[in-house]
C-alpha positions as CSV (number, residue, x, y, z in Angstrom):
1,M,0.0,0.0,0.0
2,D,2.8,2.4,0.9
3,E,4.6,1.6,-2.3
4,V,1.4,2.4,-4.3
5,L,1.0,5.8,-2.5
6,T,4.7,6.6,-3.0
7,Q,4.4,5.8,-6.7
8,K,1.4,8.0,-7.1
9,K,3.1,10.9,-5.3
10,E,6.1,10.5,-7.6
11,E,3.9,10.5,-10.7
12,E,2.1,13.6,-9.5
13,E,5.4,15.3,-8.7
14,G,6.7,14.4,-12.1
15,K,3.5,15.9,-13.8
16,R,3.8,19.1,-11.7
17,R,7.5,19.5,-12.7
18,K,6.6,19.0,-16.4
19,E,3.9,21.6,-16.2
20,E,6.2,24.1,-14.5
21,E,8.9,23.4,-17.1
22,Y,6.3,23.9,-19.9
23,K,5.1,27.2,-18.4
24,R,8.6,28.4,-18.0
25,T,9.6,27.5,-21.5
26,E,6.5,29.0,-23.0
27,G,7.0,32.2,-20.9
28,E,10.6,32.5,-22.1
29,H,9.4,32.0,-25.7
30,D,6.7,34.7,-25.4
31,K,9.2,37.1,-23.8
32,R,11.8,36.4,-26.5
33,K,9.1,37.0,-29.2
34,E,8.2,40.3,-27.6
35,E,11.8,41.4,-27.5
36,E,12.3,40.4,-31.1
37,D,9.2,42.5,-32.1
38,E,10.5,45.5,-30.1
39,A,13.9,45.1,-31.7
40,K,12.2,45.2,-35.2
41,N,10.3,48.3,-34.2
42,E,13.5,50.0,-33.0
43,E,15.3,49.1,-36.2
44,I,13.0,51.3,-38.3
45,V,13.3,55.0,-37.4
46,P,11.2,57.7,-39.0
47,P,13.4,59.5,-41.6
48,D,12.5,63.0,-40.4
49,G,12.9,64.3,-43.9
50,G,13.4,63.3,-47.6
51,I,11.3,63.8,-50.7
52,W,8.5,61.3,-49.8
53,A,8.3,62.6,-46.2
54,W,7.8,66.2,-47.5
55,M,5.2,64.9,-49.9
56,V,3.3,63.2,-47.0
57,L,3.5,66.5,-45.1
58,V,2.0,68.5,-48.0
59,S,-0.7,65.8,-48.5
60,C,-1.7,65.9,-44.9
61,F,-1.8,69.7,-45.0
62,L,-4.2,69.5,-47.9
63,V,-6.4,66.9,-46.3
64,N,-6.7,68.8,-43.1
65,G,-7.2,72.1,-44.9
66,I,-9.9,70.9,-47.3
67,I,-11.9,68.9,-44.7
68,F,-11.9,71.5,-42.0
69,G,-12.0,74.4,-44.4
70,V,-15.3,73.1,-45.6
71,I,-16.5,72.3,-42.1
72,N,-15.4,75.6,-40.6
73,T,-17.0,77.7,-43.2
74,F,-20.4,75.9,-43.1
75,G,-21.8,79.0,-41.3
76,I,-21.4,81.0,-44.5
77,L,-23.2,78.3,-46.5
78,F,-25.8,78.0,-43.8
79,V,-27.0,81.6,-44.3
80,K,-27.6,81.2,-48.0
81,L,-29.0,77.6,-47.7
82,K,-31.5,78.7,-45.0
83,S,-32.6,81.7,-47.1
84,D,-33.2,79.5,-50.2
85,L,-35.2,76.9,-48.1
86,E,-37.3,79.6,-46.5
87,K,-38.1,81.0,-50.0
88,A,-39.1,77.4,-51.0
89,G,-41.5,77.4,-48.0
90,V,-39.6,74.8,-45.9
91,E,-40.6,75.1,-42.2
92,D,-37.9,75.3,-39.5
93,A,-35.3,75.9,-42.1
94,A,-32.7,77.2,-39.6
95,L,-33.0,74.0,-37.5
96,K,-32.8,71.7,-40.5
97,C,-29.8,73.5,-42.1
98,S,-27.9,73.5,-38.8
99,L,-28.6,69.7,-38.5
100,V,-26.7,69.2,-41.8
101,G,-23.6,70.8,-40.4
102,S,-24.0,69.0,-37.1
103,L,-24.2,65.6,-38.8
104,T,-21.0,66.4,-40.8
105,I,-19.0,67.4,-37.7
106,G,-20.5,64.5,-35.6
107,S,-19.8,61.9,-38.2
108,T,-16.2,63.1,-38.7
109,F,-15.3,62.7,-35.1
110,L,-17.6,60.0,-33.9
111,L,-16.4,57.5,-36.5
112,S,-12.7,58.2,-35.8
113,F,-12.6,55.3,-33.3
114,L,-13.9,52.8,-35.9
115,V,-11.6,54.3,-38.6
116,G,-8.6,53.5,-36.3
117,I,-9.7,49.9,-36.1
118,V,-10.3,49.7,-39.9
119,S,-6.9,51.2,-40.7
120,D,-5.2,48.7,-38.5
121,K,-6.9,45.9,-40.6
122,I,-6.6,47.2,-44.2
123,G,-3.9,49.9,-43.9
124,L,-3.7,53.6,-43.6
125,R,-3.5,54.3,-47.4
126,F,-6.4,52.1,-48.4
127,T,-8.6,53.5,-45.6
128,A,-7.8,57.1,-46.6
129,L,-8.4,56.3,-50.3
130,I,-11.8,54.8,-49.6
131,G,-12.6,57.8,-47.3
132,G,-11.6,60.3,-50.1
133,V,-13.9,58.5,-52.6
134,I,-16.9,58.4,-50.1
135,A,-16.4,62.1,-49.2
136,T,-16.2,63.2,-52.8
137,L,-19.3,61.1,-53.7
138,G,-21.2,62.6,-50.8
139,M,-20.4,66.2,-51.8
140,G,-21.1,65.4,-55.5
141,L,-24.6,64.1,-54.5
142,S,-25.1,67.3,-52.4
143,S,-24.4,69.5,-55.4
144,L,-27.0,67.6,-57.5
145,H,-29.7,67.6,-54.7
146,F,-28.9,70.9,-52.9
147,H,-32.6,71.8,-52.9
148,S,-33.6,68.9,-50.7
149,V,-32.5,69.1,-47.1
150,E,-33.4,65.5,-46.5
151,V,-30.9,64.4,-49.1
152,L,-28.3,66.7,-47.6
153,Y,-28.6,65.0,-44.3
154,V,-27.3,61.8,-46.0
155,S,-25.0,63.2,-48.7
156,Y,-23.4,66.2,-46.9
157,G,-24.0,65.1,-43.3
158,I,-23.3,61.3,-43.3
159,L,-21.4,60.5,-46.5
160,F,-19.1,63.5,-46.5
161,G,-18.7,63.3,-42.7
162,A,-17.9,59.6,-42.8
163,G,-15.5,59.9,-45.7
164,S,-13.8,62.9,-44.0
165,S,-13.2,60.8,-40.9
166,M,-11.7,58.0,-43.0
167,V,-9.2,60.2,-44.7
168,Y,-8.6,62.7,-41.8
169,T,-7.6,60.1,-39.1
170,P,-4.9,58.4,-41.2
171,S,-3.5,61.8,-42.1
172,L,-2.6,62.3,-38.5
173,T,-1.3,58.8,-37.9
174,I,0.9,58.7,-41.0
175,L,2.9,61.7,-39.7
176,G,4.5,59.5,-36.9
177,H,5.8,57.2,-39.6
178,Y,7.9,59.9,-41.2
179,F,8.7,62.4,-38.4
180,R,9.8,62.1,-34.8
181,K,12.3,64.8,-33.8
182,H,10.2,67.7,-34.8
183,L,6.8,66.0,-34.7
184,G,5.2,68.9,-32.8
185,V,6.1,71.4,-35.5
186,V,5.0,69.1,-38.2
187,N,1.6,68.6,-36.6
188,G,1.4,72.4,-36.2
189,V,2.1,72.9,-39.9
190,V,-0.4,70.2,-41.0
191,T,-3.2,71.4,-38.7
192,A,-2.6,75.0,-39.8
193,G,-3.9,73.8,-43.2
194,S,-7.4,74.0,-41.8
195,S,-6.7,77.7,-40.8
196,V,-5.3,78.6,-44.3
197,F,-8.3,77.0,-46.1
198,T,-10.7,78.5,-43.6
199,I,-9.4,82.0,-44.3
200,V,-9.4,81.5,-48.1
201,L,-12.8,79.8,-48.2
202,S,-14.4,82.4,-46.0
203,F,-14.0,84.9,-48.8
204,T,-14.3,82.5,-51.7
205,N,-17.6,81.0,-50.4
206,T,-19.1,84.4,-49.9
207,Y,-18.4,85.5,-53.4
208,I,-19.6,82.3,-55.1
209,L,-22.8,82.1,-53.0
210,E,-23.6,85.7,-53.8
211,H,-23.0,85.5,-57.5
212,Y,-23.6,81.8,-58.5
213,G,-25.6,80.2,-55.6
214,V,-25.4,77.1,-53.4
215,Q,-25.0,74.6,-56.2
216,A,-21.8,76.2,-57.6
217,C,-20.4,76.4,-54.0
218,L,-21.0,72.7,-53.5
219,Q,-19.5,71.8,-56.9
220,M,-16.4,73.7,-55.8
221,F,-16.3,71.7,-52.6
222,T,-16.6,68.5,-54.7
223,M,-13.5,69.3,-56.7
224,L,-11.6,70.2,-53.6
225,T,-12.6,67.0,-51.8
226,A,-11.5,65.0,-54.8
227,V,-7.9,66.2,-54.1
228,T,-8.0,64.2,-50.9
229,I,-8.1,61.0,-53.0
230,L,-4.8,61.9,-54.6
231,A,-3.3,63.0,-51.3
232,S,-4.2,59.7,-49.7
233,L,-2.0,57.8,-52.2
234,T,1.1,59.1,-50.4
235,F,0.1,57.5,-47.1
236,V,2.6,54.6,-47.2
237,P,3.4,53.3,-43.7
238,V,7.1,52.6,-42.9
239,L,6.7,51.5,-39.3
240,P,5.3,48.0,-38.5
241,P,2.1,47.8,-36.5
242,P,2.5,47.4,-32.7
243,A,2.8,43.8,-31.5
244,I,-0.2,42.4,-29.7
245,V,0.8,40.8,-26.4
246,H,-1.2,37.6,-25.7
247,T,-1.4,36.4,-22.1
248,K,-1.9,32.8,-21.4
249,H,-5.4,31.4,-20.6
250,Q,-7.1,34.6,-21.6
251,S,-10.8,34.4,-22.5
252,K,-12.1,34.3,-26.1
253,F,-13.9,37.6,-25.4
254,R,-10.6,39.3,-24.3
255,E,-8.8,38.0,-27.4
256,L,-11.6,39.5,-29.6
257,V,-11.5,42.8,-27.8
258,Q,-7.7,42.9,-28.0
259,K,-7.9,42.6,-31.8
260,V,-9.7,45.9,-32.0
261,I,-8.6,47.9,-28.9
262,Y,-5.1,48.4,-27.6
263,L,-5.9,47.5,-24.0
264,P,-2.7,48.8,-22.3
265,N,-3.8,52.4,-23.0
266,W,-6.9,51.9,-21.0
267,K,-4.9,50.9,-17.9
268,N,-3.3,54.3,-17.9
269,K,-5.5,56.6,-15.7
270,R,-4.2,59.8,-17.3
271,Y,-5.1,58.5,-20.8
272,V,-8.6,57.5,-19.7
273,I,-9.3,60.9,-18.2
274,W,-7.9,62.6,-21.3
275,A,-9.9,60.4,-23.7
276,L,-13.1,61.2,-21.9
277,A,-12.4,64.9,-21.3
278,I,-11.6,65.8,-24.9
279,P,-14.9,64.8,-26.5
280,T,-16.7,66.7,-23.7
281,A,-14.6,69.8,-24.3
282,L,-15.4,69.6,-28.1
283,F,-19.2,69.7,-27.6
284,G,-19.3,73.5,-28.0
285,Y,-16.1,74.0,-30.1
286,F,-17.7,74.1,-33.5
287,V,-20.9,76.0,-32.5
288,P,-19.4,79.4,-33.6
289,Y,-18.4,78.0,-37.0
290,V,-22.0,77.1,-37.7
291,H,-23.9,80.0,-36.1
292,L,-21.5,83.0,-35.9
293,V,-22.1,84.4,-39.4
294,E,-25.9,84.3,-39.0
295,F,-25.7,85.8,-35.5
296,A,-23.4,88.6,-36.7
297,K,-25.6,89.5,-39.7
298,N,-28.6,89.8,-37.4
299,I,-26.8,92.4,-35.1
300,P,-26.2,93.9,-37.8
301,L,-22.6,94.9,-38.4
302,D,-23.4,97.4,-41.2
303,E,-26.5,99.1,-42.6
304,N,-25.6,98.1,-46.1
305,E,-26.8,94.4,-46.6
306,H,-23.9,93.5,-48.9
307,M,-21.2,94.9,-46.5
308,N,-23.0,93.4,-43.5
309,G,-22.7,89.9,-45.1
310,E,-19.0,90.4,-45.9
311,K,-18.2,91.6,-42.4
312,A,-20.0,88.7,-40.8
313,S,-18.1,86.2,-43.0
314,T,-14.8,88.0,-42.2
315,L,-15.2,86.9,-38.6
316,V,-14.7,83.3,-39.7
317,A,-11.5,84.3,-41.4
318,C,-10.3,86.0,-38.1
319,I,-10.8,82.7,-36.3
320,G,-8.8,81.0,-39.0
321,I,-5.9,83.5,-38.7
322,T,-5.6,83.4,-34.9
323,S,-6.0,79.6,-34.9
324,G,-3.3,79.1,-37.5
325,L,-0.8,81.3,-35.6
326,G,-1.6,79.4,-32.4
327,R,-1.1,76.0,-34.1
328,L,2.3,77.0,-35.5
329,I,3.5,78.6,-32.2
330,F,2.4,75.8,-29.9
331,G,3.5,73.2,-32.3
332,K,7.0,74.6,-32.0
333,L,6.6,75.0,-28.3
334,S,5.6,71.3,-27.8
335,D,8.9,70.2,-29.3
336,H,10.8,71.9,-26.5
337,S,12.8,69.5,-24.3
338,R,11.0,70.6,-21.2
339,I,7.5,70.3,-22.7
340,K,8.1,66.8,-24.3
341,V,8.6,65.1,-20.9
342,N,6.3,64.1,-18.1
343,G,3.1,64.6,-20.0
344,N,3.6,68.4,-20.2
345,R,2.1,68.4,-23.7
346,I,-1.2,67.3,-22.2
347,I,-0.9,70.1,-19.6
348,L,-0.3,72.6,-22.5
349,Q,-3.5,71.3,-24.1
350,Q,-5.4,71.6,-20.9
351,I,-4.3,75.3,-20.5
352,A,-5.6,75.9,-24.0
353,F,-9.0,74.5,-23.3
354,V,-9.3,76.5,-20.0
355,A,-8.4,79.6,-22.0
356,I,-11.1,78.8,-24.6
357,G,-13.7,78.3,-21.8
358,E,-12.8,81.5,-20.1
359,I,-13.1,83.5,-23.3
360,R,-16.5,81.9,-24.1
361,I,-17.7,82.7,-20.6
362,S,-16.4,86.3,-20.9
363,D,-18.3,86.7,-24.2
364,V,-21.6,85.6,-22.7
365,T,-21.1,87.7,-19.6
366,L,-20.2,90.8,-21.7
367,N,-23.1,90.3,-24.0
368,S,-25.5,90.0,-21.0
369,C,-24.1,93.2,-19.4
370,T,-24.4,95.1,-22.7
371,S,-28.0,94.0,-23.2
372,E,-28.9,95.1,-19.6
373,S,-27.2,98.5,-20.1
374,E,-29.2,99.0,-23.3
375,L,-32.5,98.2,-21.6
376,N,-31.6,100.7,-18.8
């Protein structure tokens, strides 16, 4: 009996040792694989220059400029579109027109999360190429059916917005493949494209809408949007995708989630707070771009109707100018050695949002005080 028990114990001990040896060997294999993947990533360094890198920079500048130039100057289009719909007898024209712009902005940012997943699967260039085609198709349909606000909800609001998201998100990601040392300046230059196009289109749109109407303006937008298709062809990745770390005995659900979400980011409390705070801060960011021109015209800024419209549209250009200067200055500042470390770039962004909030509160307070003084 004792011999049988001893034999069983020896067999169990042997199995336990084999399991431990297997786990140790597998753990070393996984660790070695991770180190090899990291070594591969370290071998490829962004060139920080070169003809193709500068082509990517120009392409991203154009993508950001065209997409946000169109979005930021929607307030100018809104005035004319609302006027035409009111003449056609459409009820609640202001609400319906503003919904078109809201759908565009909402689609562009709301779908960015899904676009990131799609680009990981099919690549940055192909994702951006599809986005450029969809955005151009949406804007083209808008120019054909500009008289129907219901069609504009789908064509301008959903199709153009979704396409813009698919080409805009890769345009930011691809910059990290070609630039590292001066990435802050590069981001500043690229995002300044939106300011440049906003300034130009704030005057161009006003002229075209006044002399040729809504359809001609939308046709111009279609031609501009088609440029993003060509720009997306330069988005050739040079860095390998980040390696997915698989832990032993993880559930099927976790494996599925890990294929679409980079989980380590969500273990970082700072990242989680930042990811939740940014969408909240952006709720009111685009409101002036939609309603500022109409609001200014109703003040009015000039007794002459033509001059009143031009002055109201110029306010959008003013936002573009100051925004562009800020992007360039803070892009350069974010590359400073003291700003790069310890998450100071995030603090810089937080200061900017606080400043925006304070200015908006001051505007509302000043407007209320002015109204009260006029009543008295």
